[in-house]
N, C-alpha and C positions, 0 to 999 in steps of 0.2 A: 504493499500500500504506499503510495506516494504522499509525502507530507504536503499540507496545503501551503498556498503562498504566504498566508499570514503567519503560519507557524515558522516557515523558513525566514521570514523577515524577523520575527521575534528572536530566532536563534541567532541571526546575524547580529542584531542588536546587543544581545548578551554576550557575544564573542568580542564585540567591539569595546564593550564596557570593561570585559576582564583585560584586554590588551591596554587600554587606557591606565587601568590600575596598576598593571605590571610596569608600564612605561614610566608612571610618576614615581613608583618605588625606586626604579634604577636612576632616574633624575635626581631624586633625593639623596641616593647614596653617593653619586658622583658629586653633587653640590656639598654633601657632608665632607667628603674627602677634601675638597678645596678649603672649606672652613677649618678643618682639622689642621690642614698644611699651614693656613694663615695663623692660628693659634700657636702652633709649634714655632713658627718663624718669629712670632712676637716674643715668646718666652726665650728662645735661643738668643735673640737679638738683645734682650735685657740682661741675659747671663753670659754674654760673650767674653767679658773681661775676666770673668772668674776661672774659667778653664778653657784650654784650646779645644776640647772636645765640642763645645758649644758651637764653634765655628763650623764644624762639619754638619752639625745638626741644622745650624742656620742655612748653609749652603743647600743642603738637601731640601729643606722646607720652601725656600726661595725658588729653587728650580721646579719644585713640584707645583707651586702656584703658577708659574709661568706656563708650564705644560698643561695644567688643568685649564687655565683660561684660554690658551691657544686652541686646544682641541674643543672646548666648549663653543668658541667662536666658529670653528671649522664645521662642527655639527650643526649649529644653529643656522649657519650661513645656508646650508642645504635647503632648508625648508622656509626660512623667513629672514627679515632683516634684523641682525642682532641689536637688541635694545630699540628697535623701531627705527634706527638710523638707516636710510637707504644707501648703503655704502657701495661701492662698485663691486660687481660680481658676487652679490649676496642674494638670497632667496632664489637660488639657482633653479630648483625643481619647478616652482610655480611660474618663473619667467621662461622656462624652456619646456613648457607643457606641450606645445604642438610638436616640437622637435622630438620630444621623448615618445609621444605617441606614434609618430611616423617610423622612428627607430625601432621601437618595440614591436610594431606590426611587421617591419621588414625583417627583423630578427626572428620572428616566430615564423614567417613564410619561408625564409631561406634555411632555417636549421630545424625546424619541427614539422611543418606542413610539406613534406617532401614525399614523392611517389615511393622512393625506396625505403624511407623510414616508416611510412604508413604500411607498406607491403610487409616489411620485416616484423612489424608489430602484430599484424594480423595473423601472419604465419605462426608467431609464438603463441598467440591466443588461442589458435585452432577453433574458430567460432562454429565450424560444422559439427565438431564433436560435441561442444557445449550446447548447441542447438538440439542435437540428437538426444542428449541426455535429458535436457529440459522437456522435450515433447513426449519422451518415454514415460514420464511421471503421469500417472493417471489423473490426478487433480489438475495438472497443467492442461492435459488434452481436453478434459471436461470443460475447464475454463475457457479455453480457446473456442471450443464448440459453442458454448452458451454466448460468448462474446460475439462470434460470428453470426449466430441467430438474432442477437439483439441489433447488430448493425443491419442485418437484412430487414428487420422489423421497422427501423427507423427509415431506411431507404424507401421501403414501401409506403411509409406515412408521408414522406416528402415528394413522392413521385407525382407526375402528372398523369393521371390514369386515362384521362380521355385521350391525350395524345399517344400514350402507350397503346391503348386499345386500337387506335386508328393505324398505328404504325404496324402493329401485329396483323391487323386485318389485310393491310395492303401487302406485307410480306407474305402472308399465307395465300393471298389471291395470286400473287406473282409466281409462287412456287408451284401451285396447282395448275396455273396457266402453262408453266414450262414442262409439266409432266406429260409424257407421250402416253396417252391412254390406250392407243392401238396397240402399241408393243407390249404394254402391261397386260391388256386384256388377252392378247394372243399367247403370251407366256402363260397366264393363268389357264387358259384353255388347254395348251399343251400338257400342263402339269395335271390337270383334272383327267384328260384322256389317258395319260400314262398311268394314273391310279385307278383307272376304271369307273371314276365318279359319275360320268354321264349315264351310264347303265344303272348304277345304284339310284340315281336321281329319277330315272325313268320307273324303275320298280317301285319307288316311293310315290310317285304320281299315280302309277297303275293301282297300287293299293288303296290310295286314298280316293280315287275315282270309283273303284269297286265298292268301297264303304258308302260312298255317296249314292251310287245306284241302287244299292240294296235297301236304303231308307226310303219307305214309300211316301214319306212326307215331301220328298224332293221330286217325285214324278211329275206333279202338275207344274212345277216350275221348270222342268226339263221340257215338257211339251209347250209351255209358253215360249220358251227360249227359241225353240225350233220355228214356231210360227212367227216369232219376231225377226229371226234371222232370215227367213225366206220372204218376209213381208207378205204373209198370207192373210187376205182380208175377206175372202169369200167364205159364207157361213157353212156351205156344204162341205168345203175343202177343209176348214177347221175342224168340222165334226168327223171327217174321215181321219185327219191326223190324230185326233183325240182317240179315236177308236183303235188306231194303229199303235198308240202310245205304249202299251204293255209290251208288244212284240218288239218295238224299236228299243225299249230299254233293255230288254232281254238280249236282243242283238248286241247292244253295246256292252253289256255285262260279259257275254261269251267272247266277244272280241278282246276286251281288256284282259280276261283271264287267260285267253290263247297267248297274247303278247307277253303276259307275266310269266308263263310257265315254259316258254320256248326261248332259250338264249340265242338261238339263230333265227328268230323271226325276222322277215324282210324289213318290217318297220324299225326295228333296233338298228339294222344296218344302215337304213336311210337316215335315221337320226344321227348316228355316228358320223355318217358322211357330211351331213348338214353342219355339224359342229366342227368338224375338220376343215371343211371348206371355209367356214367362218374365220377360224384361225389364220388360214392362208390369206384370205382377203384382208384381214387386219394388218398382216404383215407386208403385203405386197401390193394391194390394190389402192391406188391413190384416191379413187372416189370414196372408198370406204373410209379411209384415213381422214380425208377432208370432211366427210359427214360427221364422224366421231369427234373431229377437232372442233367443228361448228357447235355441236350440241354441248361439248365439254365447255367452251367458252360461255355459251349461253347459260348453262347451269351455274358457273361460277358467278357470272354477272347477275344472277336472279336475286330478287330481294330476299328470298328465303335463305339462300346460301350466305349472303352478304350479312344477314342479320345474325346467323350462327356463328360467322367468323367474328363479327363485331362483339358477340358476347364471350368469345374465347378468353380474352384477357381477364374479364370479370371472374369467370369460372377459375382460371388459374389463381388469380390473386386471393380468392376466397379460399381456395384449398391451401395455399401457402400460408395465409393468415391464420387459419385454422390450426395449422401444424406449429406455427411459431408461438401461438398462445397456450399451447399444450404445456404440461409439466416437463416432459422430456421430447422436445421437438425433434423430428427425424433429420432436419437440417443440422442441428446441434450434434446429434449422434454421428451423423455422416463426417462433419468436420472433425470431430474428436477421434473418429476411426482413422481418418486420413493422416492426422497429426501423429497417432500412435504408429501407423505404419511407416510414416516418414522418418520418424525417430528410430524405429527398429532398423530400417535401411541404413540410416547414417551411423548407427552403432555397430553394425556388422559389416558393412562394405566400405573398405578403404578407398576404392576407386570413387564411390559416390561423395565421400568426404573430401577427397582431394579435388574433384570436380567443383564442388560447392566453394571451397576455399579459394580455388583458382578464380572462380566467377566473382567472389567477393572482392578478391585483390584487383581483379581487372576493373571492377565497377568502381572501386576506391580510387584506382589510378585516374579513371575518367573524371570522377567527382573533384580530385585534387587539381587536375589540369584545368577544370572548368571554373572551380571556385577559389583556387588558391590566392588570386589577387584580392578577393573579396575579404579574406580573413584580416589581412593586414590593414584594409580600409576600414573594416569593422572595428578593430582594436583602436585605431586612430580616432575614429569618430566617437567611440565609446568614451575615450579619455578626453576628447575635445568638449564632450558634453559636461564634464565636471568643471566646476570653477577652480580657480587656482587654490583656493583655501581648502576645498575638498579633496583635491588631488594630494595636496601637501599632507593633509591629515590622513588620507588612507595609506600613503607610503610610509609616513612616520610610525603609524600603528603597526605596519607590517615589519619595519626593520629598525624602528627608533630605539627599542629595547637593547638590540645588539649594538647600536651606535653609542649607546651610553658607556659600553666598555671601552670605546676609544678614549672617552674622557677619563675613566678610571685609569686605564693603561698609560694615558698621557701624564696623569698625576704622579703615578708610580716611576714610570720610566723617566720623566722629566726630573723627578728628585734624584733618582740614581745617576743620571747624566750630570746634574749639577754637582752631586757629591764627587763624582769621578774627576771632574774638572778642578774642583777645589782641592782635592787630594793631590792631583798632579802638580798644580801650581804651588801648594805647600811643600812638596817634595823637591820641586826645582829650586 
């Protein structure tokens, strides 16, 4: 879980307060040594005539004060004007803010943001192995799956469904229009013939016909159909047909039974021939193909088909949303499974790890070449956004405590140097 920006700001503020406290302690320590040197100097000066040793003490204390004051001036001059006096070449950091930003940006670009340096660091880190280990963790895989499902839910909520529905309808219409229905139908017929399906279909139709003819409730309808088919209006003829109806139905039943029990019946052969000829026409007859093509386009352009295609996106969206609102969405499970499998492959296949690491290195090289110049510009712009006082304060908080050791060392080293000079002069 990433900390909130407010928490990060509070932590930075607490860190700065701690650094200020430590800096003040070191400043007081360095100032205390200067005061101590001054006190020792005053005592030694007053006691100098009583014993020669006080001369050495005086020389040490005097040189210590000089060293402490000189190093105090040097340290303070980095960040501000000593005692508020604008002496030449003081307040170096605030007055050189722009140059420092450019120099720091160029230094980072030339010595840190390099293709070779980034590639070496990536190779050492072996990100493919780390990614594989992370993905193999069941909790991580589930988290990734649920995150992916959540992203999909948000994308669906933000999508323009009217536009997507229109786009899907247009794409589906285009694909259906490009489909060669003649070839598809011919291939289907060939497959049906190869499997003997036309004869099975004929047997099914004969069985259904026989059942229909056996039901006396349908006999009147059959007679009326015959009268309508032949457009018979004469009452005497209608009466004759009605009288002949039982024999006609019996004849139809006999014919259907004959075809059903005879696998070699001529009607079967004729039907098989018609079907085979249809397949040949669909494959090679331009007129058939043109007719099928015309009906195909008319059907696609019909209001009924267009309405169905227009509702396709709504159906897909409803199905996806129903899954995404479930406790265990299928999409989340699929993403989690993909993550686990990917982690397994990266854990077991050295070639896959090497390929991914090489891809990351190649990608990082491209990013370095493209954005390297922007890193230095960003650093320079960031420093330029600070005021002179803010920049001085930040740098002083970062290194000011260590700089106080210069004052402490200057006090001690200066005193020793003064003692050495005084000793040599006394010896000479």
